[in-house]
C-alpha positions in Angstrom: -64.1 -115.6 -160.5 -61.9 -114.2 -163.3 -63.4 -111.6 -165.6 -62.3 -109.5 -168.5 -63.5 -105.9 -168.4 -63.5 -104.1 -171.7 -63.5 -100.3 -171.5 -63.4 -97.6 -174.1 -60.8 -94.8 -173.8 -63.1 -92.5 -171.8 -64.0 -95.3 -169.3 -60.4 -96.2 -169.0 -59.5 -92.6 -168.1 -62.3 -92.4 -165.6 -61.2 -95.7 -163.9 -57.6 -94.5 -163.9 -58.7 -91.2 -162.3 -60.7 -93.0 -159.6 -57.8 -95.3 -158.8 -55.4 -92.4 -158.7 -57.7 -90.3 -156.4 -58.1 -93.2 -154.0 -54.5 -94.4 -154.2 -55.5 -97.9 -155.2 -55.1 -100.1 -158.3 -57.6 -99.9 -161.1 -58.9 -103.4 -160.1 -59.6 -102.1 -156.6 -61.2 -99.0 -157.9 -63.5 -101.0 -160.2 -64.4 -103.3 -157.3 -65.2 -100.3 -155.0 -67.3 -98.7 -157.7 -69.3 -101.9 -158.2 -69.8 -102.3 -154.4 -70.8 -98.6 -154.0 -73.3 -98.8 -156.9 -74.9 -101.9 -155.5 -75.2 -100.4 -152.0 -76.8 -97.2 -153.4 -79.2 -99.2 -155.5 -80.3 -101.2 -152.4 -80.7 -98.0 -150.4 -82.8 -96.4 -153.1 -85.0 -99.4 -153.2 -85.5 -99.5 -149.5 -86.3 -95.7 -149.4 -88.8 -96.1 -152.3 -90.5 -99.0 -150.5 -90.6 -97.1 -147.1 -92.1 -94.1 -148.9 -94.8 -96.1 -150.6 -95.7 -97.8 -147.3 -95.8 -94.4 -145.5 -98.0 -92.8 -148.2 -100.4 -95.8 -148.0 -100.5 -95.8 -144.2 -101.0 -92.1 -143.9 -103.1 -91.5 -147.0 -106.1 -90.0 -145.2 -103.9 -87.7 -143.1 -101.9 -86.5 -146.2 -105.2 -85.8 -148.0 -106.4 -83.7 -145.1 -103.1 -81.8 -144.9 -103.3 -81.1 -148.6 -106.6 -79.3 -148.3 
């Protein structure tokens, strides 16, 4: 799917710096940034869910340890 990405000057410089650092085009740098952000968001969600589950499962033990 084609898409136009509008960036301000600061965002353009940041994207150009990412592309330069990775030795790729600005398009590839943008695609990598999107993919990386999505992966991090998914990981954070899974960690948050696992933490909530663990706190629920071990609530009594955690209460005893806190005393």
